[in-house]
KEBATOR-880067 format. One record per residue: z, y, x of N, C-alpha, C in turn; residue in one letter. Coordinates in steps of 0.05 Angstrom, whole numbers. Atoms other than C-alpha are relative to their C-alpha. Example, Ala and Ser with C-alpha at 12.3 -4.5 7.8 and 13.67 -1.06 7.14 Angstrom:
2
pt n.zz:0 | n.yy:-24 | n.xx:18 | ca.zz:156 | ca.yy:-90 | ca.xx:246 | c.zz:0 | c.yy:24 | c.xx:18 | type:a
pt n.zz:-1 | n.yy:-24 | n.xx:-16 | ca.zz:143 | ca.yy:-21 | ca.xx:273 | c.zz:14 | c.yy:22 | c.xx:-15 | type:s
This chain:
152
pt n.zz:-8 | n.yy:-28 | n.xx:-1 | ca.zz:393 | ca.yy:2109 | ca.xx:1863 | c.zz:29 | c.yy:2 | c.xx:9 | type:m
pt n.zz:-28 | n.yy:-1 | n.xx:-8 | ca.zz:467 | ca.yy:2095 | ca.xx:1871 | c.zz:3 | c.yy:-6 | c.xx:30 | type:r
pt n.zz:-2 | n.yy:6 | n.xx:-28 | ca.zz:455 | ca.yy:2064 | ca.xx:1939 | c.zz:-9 | c.yy:24 | c.xx:17 | type:i
pt n.zz:10 | n.yy:-24 | n.xx:-14 | ca.zz:416 | ca.yy:2126 | ca.xx:1961 | c.zz:22 | c.yy:21 | c.xx:1 | type:t
pt n.zz:-22 | n.yy:-20 | n.xx:1 | ca.zz:473 | ca.yy:2171 | ca.xx:1939 | c.zz:22 | c.yy:-8 | c.xx:19 | type:a
pt n.zz:-21 | n.yy:10 | n.xx:-17 | ca.zz:522 | ca.yy:2128 | ca.xx:1976 | c.zz:-7 | c.yy:4 | c.xx:30 | type:l
pt n.zz:10 | n.yy:-4 | n.xx:-28 | ca.zz:480 | ca.yy:2131 | ca.xx:2040 | c.zz:1 | c.yy:30 | c.xx:7 | type:v
pt n.zz:0 | n.yy:-29 | n.xx:-5 | ca.zz:474 | ca.yy:2207 | ca.xx:2034 | c.zz:29 | c.yy:10 | c.xx:4 | type:v
pt n.zz:-28 | n.yy:-8 | n.xx:-3 | ca.zz:550 | ca.yy:2216 | ca.xx:2024 | c.zz:11 | c.yy:-10 | c.xx:26 | type:v
pt n.zz:-10 | n.yy:12 | n.xx:-26 | ca.zz:565 | ca.yy:2170 | ca.xx:2083 | c.zz:-11 | c.yy:16 | c.xx:23 | type:s
pt n.zz:12 | n.yy:-15 | n.xx:-21 | ca.zz:516 | ca.yy:2208 | ca.xx:2127 | c.zz:12 | c.yy:28 | c.xx:3 | type:a
pt n.zz:-13 | n.yy:-27 | n.xx:-1 | ca.zz:547 | ca.yy:2275 | ca.xx:2108 | c.zz:28 | c.yy:-2 | c.xx:11 | type:m
pt n.zz:-27 | n.yy:3 | n.xx:-10 | ca.zz:617 | ca.yy:2249 | ca.xx:2123 | c.zz:-1 | c.yy:-3 | c.xx:30 | type:a
pt n.zz:3 | n.yy:3 | n.xx:-29 | ca.zz:594 | ca.yy:2227 | ca.xx:2192 | c.zz:-7 | c.yy:26 | c.xx:14 | type:l
pt n.zz:9 | n.yy:-25 | n.xx:-12 | ca.zz:560 | ca.yy:2293 | ca.xx:2205 | c.zz:23 | c.yy:20 | c.xx:1 | type:a
pt n.zz:-23 | n.yy:-19 | n.xx:1 | ca.zz:622 | ca.yy:2333 | ca.xx:2185 | c.zz:20 | c.yy:-8 | c.xx:22 | type:i
pt n.zz:-19 | n.yy:9 | n.xx:-20 | ca.zz:666 | ca.yy:2289 | ca.xx:2229 | c.zz:-9 | c.yy:6 | c.xx:28 | type:a
pt n.zz:11 | n.yy:-5 | n.xx:-26 | ca.zz:620 | ca.yy:2300 | ca.xx:2288 | c.zz:-1 | c.yy:29 | c.xx:7 | type:a
pt n.zz:4 | n.yy:-28 | n.xx:-4 | ca.zz:621 | ca.yy:2375 | ca.xx:2280 | c.zz:23 | c.yy:14 | c.xx:15 | type:c
pt n.zz:-21 | n.yy:-13 | n.xx:-15 | ca.zz:683 | ca.yy:2390 | ca.xx:2322 | c.zz:-11 | c.yy:10 | c.xx:26 | type:g
pt n.zz:8 | n.yy:-9 | n.xx:-26 | ca.zz:679 | ca.yy:2425 | ca.xx:2389 | c.zz:0 | c.yy:-24 | c.xx:19 | type:k
pt n.zz:3 | n.yy:23 | n.xx:-18 | ca.zz:658 | ca.yy:2378 | ca.xx:2444 | c.zz:25 | c.yy:-3 | c.xx:17 | type:k
pt n.zz:-24 | n.yy:6 | n.xx:-16 | ca.zz:717 | ca.yy:2345 | ca.xx:2478 | c.zz:26 | c.yy:4 | c.xx:-15 | type:g
pt n.zz:-24 | n.yy:-3 | n.xx:16 | ca.zz:766 | ca.yy:2362 | ca.xx:2423 | c.zz:2 | c.yy:-22 | c.xx:-21 | type:e
pt n.zz:-2 | n.yy:21 | n.xx:21 | ca.zz:792 | ca.yy:2307 | ca.xx:2378 | c.zz:-2 | c.yy:13 | c.xx:-27 | type:p
pt n.zz:2 | n.yy:-10 | n.xx:28 | ca.zz:778 | ca.yy:2315 | ca.xx:2304 | c.zz:25 | c.yy:-4 | c.xx:-15 | type:t
pt n.zz:-25 | n.yy:3 | n.xx:13 | ca.zz:847 | ca.yy:2291 | ca.xx:2286 | c.zz:22 | c.yy:4 | c.xx:20 | type:t
pt n.zz:-22 | n.yy:-6 | n.xx:-18 | ca.zz:914 | ca.yy:2309 | ca.xx:2316 | c.zz:11 | c.yy:-27 | c.xx:10 | type:a
pt n.zz:-11 | n.yy:25 | n.xx:-10 | ca.zz:943 | ca.yy:2255 | ca.xx:2362 | c.zz:28 | c.yy:-3 | c.xx:-11 | type:p
pt n.zz:-27 | n.yy:4 | n.xx:10 | ca.zz:1007 | ca.yy:2223 | ca.xx:2338 | c.zz:20 | c.yy:13 | c.xx:19 | type:p
pt n.zz:-20 | n.yy:-13 | n.xx:-17 | ca.zz:1067 | ca.yy:2262 | ca.xx:2363 | c.zz:23 | c.yy:-19 | c.xx:5 | type:s
pt n.zz:-24 | n.yy:16 | n.xx:-6 | ca.zz:1125 | ca.yy:2228 | ca.xx:2397 | c.zz:24 | c.yy:17 | c.xx:-6 | type:s
pt n.zz:-24 | n.yy:-15 | n.xx:6 | ca.zz:1195 | ca.yy:2246 | ca.xx:2377 | c.zz:11 | c.yy:14 | c.xx:24 | type:p
pt n.zz:-11 | n.yy:-14 | n.xx:-23 | ca.zz:1230 | ca.yy:2297 | ca.xx:2420 | c.zz:23 | c.yy:-17 | c.xx:13 | type:p
pt n.zz:-21 | n.yy:15 | n.xx:-12 | ca.zz:1278 | ca.yy:2268 | ca.xx:2471 | c.zz:27 | c.yy:7 | c.xx:-12 | type:p
pt n.zz:-26 | n.yy:-4 | n.xx:12 | ca.zz:1349 | ca.yy:2259 | ca.xx:2444 | c.zz:18 | c.yy:15 | c.xx:19 | type:s
pt n.zz:-19 | n.yy:-15 | n.xx:-16 | ca.zz:1400 | ca.yy:2309 | ca.xx:2467 | c.zz:29 | c.yy:-8 | c.xx:-7 | type:t
pt n.zz:-27 | n.yy:9 | n.xx:8 | ca.zz:1458 | ca.yy:2273 | ca.xx:2434 | c.zz:10 | c.yy:-21 | c.xx:19 | type:q
pt n.zz:-13 | n.yy:20 | n.xx:-17 | ca.zz:1507 | ca.yy:2233 | ca.xx:2475 | c.zz:2 | c.yy:-26 | c.xx:-16 | type:a
pt n.zz:-4 | n.yy:24 | n.xx:14 | ca.zz:1514 | ca.yy:2160 | ca.xx:2458 | c.zz:26 | c.yy:0 | c.xx:-16 | type:p
pt n.zz:-23 | n.yy:1 | n.xx:17 | ca.zz:1564 | ca.yy:2144 | ca.xx:2403 | c.zz:25 | c.yy:-7 | c.xx:17 | type:a
pt n.zz:-25 | n.yy:6 | n.xx:-14 | ca.zz:1635 | ca.yy:2146 | ca.xx:2430 | c.zz:14 | c.yy:-24 | c.xx:-13 | type:a
pt n.zz:-13 | n.yy:24 | n.xx:10 | ca.zz:1678 | ca.yy:2085 | ca.xx:2424 | c.zz:30 | c.yy:1 | c.xx:7 | type:v
pt n.zz:-29 | n.yy:2 | n.xx:-5 | ca.zz:1754 | ca.yy:2079 | ca.xx:2416 | c.zz:7 | c.yy:-29 | c.xx:-4 | type:v
pt n.zz:-9 | n.yy:28 | n.xx:2 | ca.zz:1786 | ca.yy:2012 | ca.xx:2428 | c.zz:31 | c.yy:-1 | c.xx:2 | type:t
pt n.zz:-29 | n.yy:4 | n.xx:0 | ca.zz:1857 | ca.yy:1987 | ca.xx:2418 | c.zz:7 | c.yy:-19 | c.xx:23 | type:v
pt n.zz:-9 | n.yy:17 | n.xx:-21 | ca.zz:1893 | ca.yy:1958 | ca.xx:2478 | c.zz:26 | c.yy:-14 | c.xx:-8 | type:g
pt n.zz:-26 | n.yy:12 | n.xx:5 | ca.zz:1967 | ca.yy:1942 | ca.xx:2475 | c.zz:13 | c.yy:9 | c.xx:-26 | type:k
pt n.zz:-15 | n.yy:-6 | n.xx:24 | ca.zz:2008 | ca.yy:1938 | ca.xx:2411 | c.zz:29 | c.yy:-10 | c.xx:6 | type:v
pt n.zz:-28 | n.yy:7 | n.xx:-8 | ca.zz:2084 | ca.yy:1940 | ca.xx:2424 | c.zz:19 | c.yy:8 | c.xx:-22 | type:t
pt n.zz:-21 | n.yy:-5 | n.xx:20 | ca.zz:2143 | ca.yy:1935 | ca.xx:2376 | c.zz:27 | c.yy:4 | c.xx:14 | type:v
pt n.zz:-26 | n.yy:-5 | n.xx:-10 | ca.zz:2212 | ca.yy:1963 | ca.xx:2389 | c.zz:16 | c.yy:18 | c.xx:-19 | type:g
pt n.zz:-17 | n.yy:-16 | n.xx:18 | ca.zz:2269 | ca.yy:2005 | ca.xx:2360 | c.zz:3 | c.yy:29 | c.xx:10 | type:n
pt n.zz:-1 | n.yy:-28 | n.xx:-9 | ca.zz:2257 | ca.yy:2070 | ca.xx:2399 | c.zz:-26 | c.yy:6 | c.xx:15 | type:a
pt n.zz:23 | n.yy:-9 | n.xx:-15 | ca.zz:2199 | ca.yy:2111 | ca.xx:2427 | c.zz:7 | c.yy:25 | c.xx:15 | type:v
pt n.zz:-4 | n.yy:-24 | n.xx:-16 | ca.zz:2196 | ca.yy:2164 | ca.xx:2480 | c.zz:-18 | c.yy:23 | c.xx:-10 | type:g
pt n.zz:16 | n.yy:-23 | n.xx:8 | ca.zz:2163 | ca.yy:2233 | ca.xx:2475 | c.zz:-30 | c.yy:-6 | c.xx:3 | type:p
pt n.zz:29 | n.yy:8 | n.xx:-3 | ca.zz:2097 | ca.yy:2199 | ca.xx:2497 | c.zz:-9 | c.yy:-20 | c.xx:-21 | type:d
pt n.zz:5 | n.yy:18 | n.xx:22 | ca.zz:2101 | ca.yy:2156 | ca.xx:2434 | c.zz:-1 | c.yy:-30 | c.xx:8 | type:k
pt n.zz:-1 | n.yy:28 | n.xx:-9 | ca.zz:2108 | ca.yy:2092 | ca.xx:2475 | c.zz:28 | c.yy:-12 | c.xx:-7 | type:k
pt n.zz:-25 | n.yy:14 | n.xx:5 | ca.zz:2161 | ca.yy:2041 | ca.xx:2454 | c.zz:14 | c.yy:-2 | c.xx:27 | type:v
pt n.zz:-16 | n.yy:0 | n.xx:-25 | ca.zz:2217 | ca.yy:2047 | ca.xx:2506 | c.zz:5 | c.yy:-28 | c.xx:10 | type:l
pt n.zz:-5 | n.yy:27 | n.xx:-8 | ca.zz:2235 | ca.yy:1973 | ca.xx:2506 | c.zz:-12 | c.yy:-18 | c.xx:-21 | type:v
pt n.zz:12 | n.yy:19 | n.xx:20 | ca.zz:2192 | ca.yy:1919 | ca.xx:2473 | c.zz:22 | c.yy:-19 | c.xx:-10 | type:a
pt n.zz:-21 | n.yy:17 | n.xx:11 | ca.zz:2234 | ca.yy:1877 | ca.xx:2426 | c.zz:-12 | c.yy:-20 | c.xx:-20 | type:a
pt n.zz:8 | n.yy:21 | n.xx:19 | ca.zz:2224 | ca.yy:1811 | ca.xx:2389 | c.zz:20 | c.yy:-2 | c.xx:-22 | type:a
pt n.zz:-21 | n.yy:0 | n.xx:21 | ca.zz:2289 | ca.yy:1820 | ca.xx:2351 | c.zz:9 | c.yy:29 | c.xx:-5 | type:t
pt n.zz:-8 | n.yy:-27 | n.xx:8 | ca.zz:2311 | ca.yy:1882 | ca.xx:2313 | c.zz:25 | c.yy:-2 | c.xx:-18 | type:i
pt n.zz:-23 | n.yy:0 | n.xx:17 | ca.zz:2377 | ca.yy:1900 | ca.xx:2281 | c.zz:-7 | c.yy:10 | c.xx:-28 | type:a
pt n.zz:7 | n.yy:-7 | n.xx:28 | ca.zz:2377 | ca.yy:1909 | ca.xx:2204 | c.zz:-2 | c.yy:30 | c.xx:-5 | type:p
pt n.zz:1 | n.yy:-29 | n.xx:6 | ca.zz:2390 | ca.yy:1984 | ca.xx:2206 | c.zz:-17 | c.yy:16 | c.xx:19 | type:k
pt n.zz:17 | n.yy:-14 | n.xx:-20 | ca.zz:2342 | ca.yy:2001 | ca.xx:2263 | c.zz:-25 | c.yy:11 | c.xx:-14 | type:d
pt n.zz:27 | n.yy:-9 | n.xx:6 | ca.zz:2280 | ca.yy:2043 | ca.xx:2253 | c.zz:-18 | c.yy:-17 | c.xx:18 | type:t
pt n.zz:18 | n.yy:18 | n.xx:-15 | ca.zz:2223 | ca.yy:1998 | ca.xx:2275 | c.zz:-26 | c.yy:15 | c.xx:6 | type:i
pt n.zz:23 | n.yy:-15 | n.xx:-9 | ca.zz:2167 | ca.yy:2028 | ca.xx:2316 | c.zz:-21 | c.yy:-20 | c.xx:11 | type:y
pt n.zz:22 | n.yy:14 | n.xx:-14 | ca.zz:2099 | ca.yy:2003 | ca.xx:2339 | c.zz:-16 | c.yy:22 | c.xx:14 | type:v
pt n.zz:17 | n.yy:-19 | n.xx:-15 | ca.zz:2062 | ca.yy:2039 | ca.xx:2394 | c.zz:-27 | c.yy:-14 | c.xx:4 | type:s
pt n.zz:27 | n.yy:11 | n.xx:-2 | ca.zz:1987 | ca.yy:2030 | ca.xx:2397 | c.zz:-15 | c.yy:15 | c.xx:22 | type:v
pt n.zz:15 | n.yy:-13 | n.xx:-22 | ca.zz:1951 | ca.yy:2044 | ca.xx:2463 | c.zz:-30 | c.yy:-2 | c.xx:-6 | type:d
pt n.zz:29 | n.yy:0 | n.xx:4 | ca.zz:1878 | ca.yy:2064 | ca.xx:2456 | c.zz:-13 | c.yy:10 | c.xx:26 | type:t
pt n.zz:17 | n.yy:-10 | n.xx:-22 | ca.zz:1823 | ca.yy:2076 | ca.xx:2507 | c.zz:-26 | c.yy:9 | c.xx:-12 | type:t
pt n.zz:26 | n.yy:-10 | n.xx:9 | ca.zz:1756 | ca.yy:2110 | ca.xx:2501 | c.zz:2 | c.yy:28 | c.xx:-11 | type:g
pt n.zz:0 | n.yy:-27 | n.xx:11 | ca.zz:1736 | ca.yy:2175 | ca.xx:2469 | c.zz:-14 | c.yy:-1 | c.xx:-27 | type:t
pt n.zz:12 | n.yy:-2 | n.xx:26 | ca.zz:1718 | ca.yy:2196 | ca.xx:2399 | c.zz:21 | c.yy:0 | c.xx:-22 | type:g
pt n.zz:-17 | n.yy:1 | n.xx:24 | ca.zz:1746 | ca.yy:2192 | ca.xx:2329 | c.zz:1 | c.yy:-28 | c.xx:-11 | type:e
pt n.zz:-4 | n.yy:27 | n.xx:12 | ca.zz:1774 | ca.yy:2131 | ca.xx:2295 | c.zz:23 | c.yy:2 | c.xx:-20 | type:a
pt n.zz:-22 | n.yy:2 | n.xx:20 | ca.zz:1821 | ca.yy:2110 | ca.xx:2239 | c.zz:17 | c.yy:-24 | c.xx:9 | type:t
pt n.zz:-19 | n.yy:21 | n.xx:-5 | ca.zz:1883 | ca.yy:2070 | ca.xx:2257 | c.zz:17 | c.yy:-5 | c.xx:-25 | type:l
pt n.zz:-17 | n.yy:6 | n.xx:23 | ca.zz:1923 | ca.yy:2034 | ca.xx:2204 | c.zz:20 | c.yy:-21 | c.xx:9 | type:k
pt n.zz:-20 | n.yy:21 | n.xx:-4 | ca.zz:1988 | ca.yy:1995 | ca.xx:2207 | c.zz:7 | c.yy:-13 | c.xx:-27 | type:s
pt n.zz:-9 | n.yy:14 | n.xx:24 | ca.zz:2007 | ca.yy:1942 | ca.xx:2157 | c.zz:24 | c.yy:-17 | c.xx:8 | type:r
pt n.zz:-25 | n.yy:14 | n.xx:-5 | ca.zz:2079 | ca.yy:1919 | ca.xx:2159 | c.zz:5 | c.yy:-20 | c.xx:-22 | type:w
pt n.zz:-4 | n.yy:21 | n.xx:20 | ca.zz:2095 | ca.yy:1853 | ca.xx:2125 | c.zz:25 | c.yy:-16 | c.xx:6 | type:t
pt n.zz:-24 | n.yy:16 | n.xx:-1 | ca.zz:2156 | ca.yy:1810 | ca.xx:2110 | c.zz:-9 | c.yy:-28 | c.xx:-7 | type:y
pt n.zz:9 | n.yy:28 | n.xx:3 | ca.zz:2146 | ca.yy:1734 | ca.xx:2116 | c.zz:23 | c.yy:-17 | c.xx:-8 | type:l
pt n.zz:-22 | n.yy:17 | n.xx:9 | ca.zz:2190 | ca.yy:1689 | ca.xx:2074 | c.zz:-10 | c.yy:-22 | c.xx:-18 | type:k
pt n.zz:8 | n.yy:23 | n.xx:16 | ca.zz:2181 | ca.yy:1619 | ca.xx:2045 | c.zz:-30 | c.yy:-3 | c.xx:-3 | type:d
pt n.zz:29 | n.yy:3 | n.xx:1 | ca.zz:2107 | ca.yy:1618 | ca.xx:2062 | c.zz:-14 | c.yy:23 | c.xx:-14 | type:g
pt n.zz:12 | n.yy:-23 | n.xx:14 | ca.zz:2096 | ca.yy:1684 | ca.xx:2025 | c.zz:1 | c.yy:24 | c.xx:18 | type:k
pt n.zz:1 | n.yy:-25 | n.xx:-16 | ca.zz:2075 | ca.yy:1750 | ca.xx:2056 | c.zz:1 | c.yy:23 | c.xx:-20 | type:t
pt n.zz:-4 | n.yy:-24 | n.xx:17 | ca.zz:2099 | ca.yy:1815 | ca.xx:2024 | c.zz:-6 | c.yy:25 | c.xx:17 | type:t
pt n.zz:6 | n.yy:-25 | n.xx:-14 | ca.zz:2070 | ca.yy:1882 | ca.xx:2046 | c.zz:24 | c.yy:19 | c.xx:-4 | type:v
pt n.zz:-23 | n.yy:-19 | n.xx:0 | ca.zz:2128 | ca.yy:1929 | ca.xx:2064 | c.zz:-11 | c.yy:28 | c.xx:-1 | type:v
pt n.zz:10 | n.yy:-27 | n.xx:-2 | ca.zz:2087 | ca.yy:1990 | ca.xx:2082 | c.zz:-27 | c.yy:0 | c.xx:14 | type:k
pt n.zz:26 | n.yy:-4 | n.xx:-14 | ca.zz:2017 | ca.yy:2013 | ca.xx:2103 | c.zz:-2 | c.yy:30 | c.xx:6 | type:e
pt n.zz:4 | n.yy:-28 | n.xx:-8 | ca.zz:2002 | ca.yy:2078 | ca.xx:2141 | c.zz:-28 | c.yy:2 | c.xx:13 | type:d
pt n.zz:26 | n.yy:-5 | n.xx:-13 | ca.zz:1936 | ca.yy:2108 | ca.xx:2164 | c.zz:1 | c.yy:26 | c.xx:15 | type:t
pt n.zz:2 | n.yy:-24 | n.xx:-16 | ca.zz:1923 | ca.yy:2159 | ca.xx:2219 | c.zz:-29 | c.yy:3 | c.xx:9 | type:q
pt n.zz:27 | n.yy:-7 | n.xx:-11 | ca.zz:1857 | ca.yy:2193 | ca.xx:2237 | c.zz:6 | c.yy:10 | c.xx:28 | type:r
pt n.zz:-5 | n.yy:-9 | n.xx:-28 | ca.zz:1856 | ca.yy:2200 | ca.xx:2313 | c.zz:-25 | c.yy:9 | c.xx:13 | type:v
pt n.zz:22 | n.yy:-10 | n.xx:-16 | ca.zz:1812 | ca.yy:2238 | ca.xx:2360 | c.zz:9 | c.yy:0 | c.xx:29 | type:s
pt n.zz:-9 | n.yy:3 | n.xx:-27 | ca.zz:1818 | ca.yy:2219 | ca.xx:2433 | c.zz:-22 | c.yy:7 | c.xx:20 | type:t
pt n.zz:19 | n.yy:-6 | n.xx:-21 | ca.zz:1786 | ca.yy:2241 | ca.xx:2498 | c.zz:8 | c.yy:-17 | c.xx:25 | type:s
pt n.zz:-9 | n.yy:17 | n.xx:-22 | ca.zz:1814 | ca.yy:2184 | ca.xx:2540 | c.zz:23 | c.yy:-17 | c.xx:-9 | type:g
pt n.zz:-22 | n.yy:16 | n.xx:8 | ca.zz:1873 | ca.yy:2137 | ca.xx:2541 | c.zz:21 | c.yy:16 | c.xx:-16 | type:p
pt n.zz:-20 | n.yy:-13 | n.xx:16 | ca.zz:1925 | ca.yy:2154 | ca.xx:2488 | c.zz:18 | c.yy:-21 | c.xx:-13 | type:a
pt n.zz:-19 | n.yy:17 | n.xx:15 | ca.zz:1985 | ca.yy:2125 | ca.xx:2451 | c.zz:6 | c.yy:12 | c.xx:-26 | type:t
pt n.zz:-6 | n.yy:-9 | n.xx:27 | ca.zz:1998 | ca.yy:2130 | ca.xx:2377 | c.zz:22 | c.yy:-17 | c.xx:-11 | type:h
pt n.zz:-22 | n.yy:16 | n.xx:10 | ca.zz:2058 | ca.yy:2107 | ca.xx:2338 | c.zz:2 | c.yy:1 | c.xx:-31 | type:e
pt n.zz:-7 | n.yy:3 | n.xx:28 | ca.zz:2077 | ca.yy:2083 | ca.xx:2269 | c.zz:29 | c.yy:-10 | c.xx:-1 | type:f
pt n.zz:-28 | n.yy:10 | n.xx:2 | ca.zz:2147 | ca.yy:2068 | ca.xx:2244 | c.zz:7 | c.yy:-4 | c.xx:-30 | type:h
pt n.zz:-11 | n.yy:4 | n.xx:27 | ca.zz:2186 | ca.yy:2043 | ca.xx:2184 | c.zz:31 | c.yy:0 | c.xx:3 | type:i
pt n.zz:-29 | n.yy:0 | n.xx:-1 | ca.zz:2259 | ca.yy:2052 | ca.xx:2167 | c.zz:11 | c.yy:-7 | c.xx:-28 | type:s
pt n.zz:-13 | n.yy:7 | n.xx:25 | ca.zz:2307 | ca.yy:2027 | ca.xx:2113 | c.zz:30 | c.yy:5 | c.xx:5 | type:k
pt n.zz:-28 | n.yy:-7 | n.xx:-7 | ca.zz:2375 | ca.yy:2063 | ca.xx:2117 | c.zz:21 | c.yy:-21 | c.xx:-10 | type:p
pt n.zz:-20 | n.yy:20 | n.xx:9 | ca.zz:2410 | ca.yy:2008 | ca.xx:2076 | c.zz:-4 | c.yy:-27 | c.xx:13 | type:d
pt n.zz:3 | n.yy:24 | n.xx:-16 | ca.zz:2383 | ca.yy:1955 | ca.xx:2123 | c.zz:-23 | c.yy:-18 | c.xx:-9 | type:g
pt n.zz:22 | n.yy:19 | n.xx:5 | ca.zz:2324 | ca.yy:1907 | ca.xx:2129 | c.zz:11 | c.yy:-28 | c.xx:-6 | type:w
pt n.zz:-8 | n.yy:28 | n.xx:4 | ca.zz:2332 | ca.yy:1837 | ca.xx:2100 | c.zz:-5 | c.yy:-16 | c.xx:26 | type:p
pt n.zz:4 | n.yy:17 | n.xx:-24 | ca.zz:2341 | ca.yy:1786 | ca.xx:2156 | c.zz:-24 | c.yy:-18 | c.xx:-5 | type:k
pt n.zz:23 | n.yy:17 | n.xx:2 | ca.zz:2279 | ca.yy:1746 | ca.xx:2171 | c.zz:-23 | c.yy:8 | c.xx:18 | type:g
pt n.zz:23 | n.yy:-4 | n.xx:-17 | ca.zz:2210 | ca.yy:1747 | ca.xx:2201 | c.zz:-19 | c.yy:21 | c.xx:-12 | type:d
pt n.zz:18 | n.yy:-22 | n.xx:8 | ca.zz:2163 | ca.yy:1807 | ca.xx:2199 | c.zz:-24 | c.yy:0 | c.xx:19 | type:y
pt n.zz:24 | n.yy:-4 | n.xx:-17 | ca.zz:2096 | ca.yy:1826 | ca.xx:2227 | c.zz:-11 | c.yy:28 | c.xx:-5 | type:q
pt n.zz:16 | n.yy:-25 | n.xx:3 | ca.zz:2059 | ca.yy:1891 | ca.xx:2240 | c.zz:-28 | c.yy:-6 | c.xx:11 | type:v
pt n.zz:28 | n.yy:4 | n.xx:-8 | ca.zz:1983 | ca.yy:1887 | ca.xx:2243 | c.zz:-13 | c.yy:28 | c.xx:1 | type:e
pt n.zz:13 | n.yy:-26 | n.xx:-5 | ca.zz:1942 | ca.yy:1945 | ca.xx:2271 | c.zz:-30 | c.yy:-4 | c.xx:-5 | type:v
pt n.zz:28 | n.yy:1 | n.xx:5 | ca.zz:1872 | ca.yy:1959 | ca.xx:2247 | c.zz:-13 | c.yy:25 | c.xx:12 | type:f
pt n.zz:16 | n.yy:-22 | n.xx:-10 | ca.zz:1819 | ca.yy:2002 | ca.xx:2280 | c.zz:-26 | c.yy:0 | c.xx:-17 | type:l
pt n.zz:23 | n.yy:-3 | n.xx:18 | ca.zz:1766 | ca.yy:2027 | ca.xx:2231 | c.zz:-3 | c.yy:-25 | c.xx:-18 | type:n
pt n.zz:-2 | n.yy:22 | n.xx:19 | ca.zz:1788 | ca.yy:1972 | ca.xx:2182 | c.zz:-5 | c.yy:-28 | c.xx:11 | type:d
pt n.zz:2 | n.yy:26 | n.xx:-12 | ca.zz:1780 | ca.yy:1915 | ca.xx:2232 | c.zz:26 | c.yy:-5 | c.xx:15 | type:a
pt n.zz:-25 | n.yy:7 | n.xx:-13 | ca.zz:1842 | ca.yy:1879 | ca.xx:2257 | c.zz:-3 | c.yy:3 | c.xx:30 | type:s
pt n.zz:1 | n.yy:-6 | n.xx:-29 | ca.zz:1858 | ca.yy:1902 | ca.xx:2328 | c.zz:24 | c.yy:-11 | c.xx:15 | type:a
pt n.zz:-23 | n.yy:11 | n.xx:-13 | ca.zz:1923 | ca.yy:1867 | ca.xx:2342 | c.zz:24 | c.yy:-2 | c.xx:-18 | type:g
pt n.zz:-24 | n.yy:3 | n.xx:16 | ca.zz:1990 | ca.yy:1845 | ca.xx:2314 | c.zz:23 | c.yy:-8 | c.xx:17 | type:s
pt n.zz:-25 | n.yy:9 | n.xx:-13 | ca.zz:2062 | ca.yy:1833 | ca.xx:2334 | c.zz:19 | c.yy:-10 | c.xx:-21 | type:q
pt n.zz:-21 | n.yy:11 | n.xx:17 | ca.zz:2114 | ca.yy:1789 | ca.xx:2301 | c.zz:27 | c.yy:8 | c.xx:12 | type:r
pt n.zz:-27 | n.yy:-5 | n.xx:-9 | ca.zz:2188 | ca.yy:1805 | ca.xx:2304 | c.zz:19 | c.yy:-10 | c.xx:-21 | type:f
pt n.zz:-20 | n.yy:11 | n.xx:18 | ca.zz:2252 | ca.yy:1782 | ca.xx:2272 | c.zz:23 | c.yy:21 | c.xx:-3 | type:t
pt n.zz:-24 | n.yy:-16 | n.xx:5 | ca.zz:2308 | ca.yy:1822 | ca.xx:2239 | c.zz:23 | c.yy:-20 | c.xx:-1 | type:v
pt n.zz:-23 | n.yy:19 | n.xx:-1 | ca.zz:2374 | ca.yy:1788 | ca.xx:2256 | c.zz:26 | c.yy:14 | c.xx:-8 | type:t
């Protein structure tokens, strides 16, 4: 009796499935996603990183310098290419006796539509200790370049 009931239910299911209008599918075809109207993700990259003691109105270091005077303001200009938004960070460090001391960190959120220059700077009116320093630039938390310099 159970087998008979199973056969009847199966036959009814087949009959119901076959009852659509001729030529029309009984189930909807899978739909494909609509074409994307978004542009590909923009990419900003860091090019040149330059250290010096002065910048122009375009934020570019006027003269690259490997040595800096103790009372100078120290600048780093960061050239970028590409378009979009990104986070730039500078980490200034003092290197002495095999130890690295962070002097300052700064972060800037940038939005570019082509080549651009950004600047970071540090100053110490009473003078920087003589020795070796480095500035490292990060793009979206990944190292993108560094420059060493000496205060003499």
